[in-house]
C-alpha positions in Angstrom: -0.3 0.0 -0.3 0.9 3.5 -0.9 0.2 5.8 2.1 0.4 9.6 1.6 -0.1 12.6 4.5 -2.1 15.7 3.0 -3.5 18.7 4.4 -6.9 18.6 3.7 -9.0 22.1 2.0 -11.0 22.6 5.4 -7.1 22.7 7.0 -7.3 18.5 8.6 -4.5 16.5 8.6 -5.5 12.9 7.1 -4.1 10.0 5.4 -4.8 9.0 1.8 -4.6 6.2 -0.7 -4.3 6.3 -4.2 -7.9 6.1 -6.2 -8.5 6.0 -10.1 -7.9 8.6 -12.1 -5.6 10.6 -9.6 -8.6 10.5 -7.3 -7.6 9.9 -3.2 -9.3 8.3 -0.7 -9.3 8.7 2.8 -7.9 5.9 5.6 -9.3 5.4 8.8 -7.8 4.3 11.8 -3.8 5.4 12.1 -0.4 4.2 10.7 0.5 2.4 14.2 -2.9 0.5 14.8 -3.7 0.0 11.1 -5.7 1.9 8.6 -9.0 0.8 6.9 -9.5 2.6 3.3 -12.5 3.8 2.7 -14.6 5.1 -0.2 -14.4 8.8 0.7 -13.1 11.2 -1.7 -10.5 13.9 -0.2 -9.2 17.3 -1.6 -6.1 17.8 -1.1 -4.7 21.2 -0.4 -1.4 20.4 0.4 1.4 17.2 0.3 3.0 16.7 3.6 6.1 14.2 4.3 4.2 10.4 5.0 5.4 10.5 9.0 5.9 12.8 11.6 8.7 11.8 13.3 9.4 10.6 17.0 12.7 10.2 16.6 15.4 10.7 13.4 18.5 8.1 13.5 21.1 8.6 10.7 23.4 6.3 9.2 26.8 7.8 8.0 29.3 6.0 5.3 26.9 3.1 4.4 27.5 2.5 1.0 30.6 1.3 0.2 31.8 3.2 -2.9 30.3 6.5 -1.1 33.0 5.6 1.3 35.5 5.0 -1.1 34.9 8.3 -2.7 35.6 10.4 0.3 38.3 8.6 1.1 37.0 7.3 4.4 38.0 3.8 5.7 35.2 1.3 5.6 33.6 1.3 9.4 33.2 -2.0 11.7 30.3 -0.8 13.3 27.4 1.7 12.1 28.3 5.6 12.0 25.2 7.2 13.8 24.3 10.6 14.4 20.6 12.5 14.5 18.3 15.0 12.8 15.8 16.7 15.1 12.1 16.6 13.9 12.7 20.3 13.3 14.7 19.6 9.9 11.7 17.4 8.2 10.4 19.4 5.1 7.4 18.4 3.0 7.5 17.3 -0.5 7.6 20.9 -2.7 8.9 22.6 0.4 12.0 24.4 -0.1 15.8 23.2 1.5 16.5 26.8 3.3 20.6 27.3 3.3 21.4 28.7 6.2 21.7 32.8 6.5 22.1 33.3 10.3 24.7 30.6 10.8 25.6 30.7 7.6 26.7 28.0 5.1 28.5 28.3 2.0 28.7 24.4 1.7 25.1 22.8 1.7 25.1 19.3 0.0 22.2 16.9 -1.3 22.6 13.5 -0.3 19.8 10.8 -0.8 18.6 8.3 1.3 16.4 5.3 1.9 14.3 5.8 5.2 13.1 3.5 7.0 10.0 4.2 9.7 9.7 2.0 12.7 5.9 0.4 12.9 5.9 -0.9 17.1 7.7 -0.5 19.4 11.3 -2.7 19.3 14.2 -3.4 21.4 17.6 -6.1 21.0 15.9 -7.4 17.8 17.5 -9.5 15.7 18.5 -9.2 12.1 16.3 -11.8 11.6 13.2 -10.5 13.0 14.3 -7.0 12.6 11.7 -6.3 9.3 8.8 -7.2 11.5 9.2 -3.7 12.8 8.9 -1.9 9.9 5.9 0.2 8.8 7.4 1.8 5.8 9.7 3.1 3.4 9.8 6.4 1.8 12.8 8.8 0.4 14.8 11.4 2.5 17.1 13.7 1.5 19.8 14.1 4.3 20.9 17.7 3.9 24.1 18.8 5.3 26.2 21.5 5.6 29.6 20.5 5.1 31.4 23.6 6.7 29.5 23.1 10.0 29.8 19.4 9.9 33.7 18.9 9.0 35.0 22.0 10.2 33.3 24.1 12.5 31.0 21.5 14.2 32.7 20.8 17.2 34.0 17.7 16.3 30.7 16.0 15.4 28.3 16.0 12.6 24.9 17.3 14.6 25.5 20.9 13.3 25.5 20.8 10.0 23.1 18.1 9.2 20.1 19.5 11.7 19.0 22.9 10.3 15.3 23.6 9.5 14.6 21.9 6.1 17.7 19.6 6.4 15.3 16.3 6.4 13.2 16.6 3.5 10.6 13.8 3.3 8.2 11.6 0.9 6.0 11.5 -1.2 4.5 8.4 0.3 4.9 5.5 2.7 4.9 2.4 1.1 4.1 -1.0 3.3 6.6 -3.6 3.2 4.4 -6.1 1.3 5.5 -3.7 -1.7 9.5 -3.9 -0.8 10.0 -7.3 0.0 13.7 -6.8 0.0 14.7 -2.9 0.9 18.1 -3.9 -0.6 17.5 -4.5 -3.9 16.0 -0.8 -5.2 17.6 1.5 -7.3 18.0 5.1 -5.8 19.0 8.5 -7.4 19.7 12.2 -7.2 18.6 14.8 -9.6 19.7 18.5 -9.6 18.2 20.8 -11.8 17.5 17.7 -13.9 21.2 16.1 -14.1 21.5 13.3 -12.5 24.4 13.2 -9.8 23.5 10.1 -7.7 22.5 7.0 -9.2 23.4 3.6 -7.3 21.2 0.7 -5.8 20.8 -0.2 -1.9 22.5 -3.1 -2.3 25.6 -1.4 -2.4 25.3 -0.7 1.5 27.9 -2.0 4.1 25.0 -2.3 6.6 21.6 -3.7 5.3 18.6 -2.8 6.7 18.2 -5.6 8.9 21.8 -5.1 10.6 20.8 -1.4 11.1 17.5 -1.8 13.1 19.6 -4.8 14.6 22.0 -1.8 15.8 19.9 0.4 16.3 17.7 -1.4 19.1 20.4 -2.6 20.9 19.6 -1.6 24.4 17.4 1.0 22.6 14.2 1.4 22.5 13.0 2.3 18.3 9.6 3.9 19.2 6.7 3.6 16.3 7.7 6.5 14.6 11.1 6.1 14.5 12.9 7.2 11.5 15.6 5.6 9.8 17.7 7.4 7.2 20.0 4.9 6.0 23.2 6.4 4.2 23.8 7.9 0.9 25.6 6.2 -2.4 28.7 7.9 -4.2 28.0 11.4 -6.1 27.4 13.8 -3.5 28.6 17.5 -4.4 31.4 17.5 -1.5 32.9 14.7 -3.5 33.4 16.3 -6.9 35.9 18.2 -8.5 35.1 20.7 -8.4 32.7 20.4 -5.0 29.1 21.3 -6.5 27.2 23.0 -3.3 23.3 23.8 -3.6 22.3 27.2 -4.4 19.3 29.6 -4.4 16.9 27.9 -7.1 18.3 24.9 -7.7 15.8 22.0 -7.8 16.6 19.2 -6.0 14.8 15.2 -6.8 15.1 12.4 -4.8 14.1 8.9 -6.4 14.0 5.3 -5.2 13.1 2.3 -7.1 9.1 1.6 -6.1 8.4 4.5 -3.8 8.5 7.5 -5.8 10.2 11.1 -6.2 10.3 14.0 -3.6 11.4 16.7 -5.2 12.5 20.3 -3.3 13.4 24.0 -4.3 16.8 25.6 -3.0 16.3 29.2 -1.5 18.4 31.2 0.8 17.3 31.3 4.7 14.0 33.9 4.9 13.5 34.1 1.4 10.0 33.6 0.4 9.4 30.4 -1.7 
């Protein structure tokens, strides 16, 4: 099932599924106790990120060819950092280049996002996918100057500016994606393909990531896990290719769809 979240013309936030000829139908219930499709037509005013995260865990350096392009050693365990819920941006919303804590090195990162559907702790890799509600596209936007040089030796400052985690367009449930490590993943910048890989290149697969993050740690429903980015990031190009006002970034993942956001300076009108 493809689950979308939207704001209706009446100002209500609801979940819908796709009907025929571009129509959208209300889903009754909630993501964590289960949905039931209805025939009620929903007039959509705005698309929202398909989940409002309770927590955002992220995995760095998790694609072999990305580690190679940055000259990083292949990690022995997953490299973990976090983003705040403030970073979430909706499909079609803008990515803001920080102006107050100014950055001149804002980068794109296409990522497969995993949404946890029920609480889990100390799960095994074999059982890990039983706790997945679904999958969506993510852009782990990163201010590299704050991440690497100005962040006090850790990554959070460069990763947690407002709008730095676009999510969407839909949440696709596991019956439609039986193997999350067999999906083509791309970034297009102003229509040009700049990242083109497959989730099979992950160093730690989705099962292993969930098992590791749940070790001695409860992953609550609504936890979103960003699973790393493949090669082709702007930082690794010669010369580097940083996002600029007016750019349009599209993240596309097989079986999920395309997530598009434009780039502006912080405080400028969309």
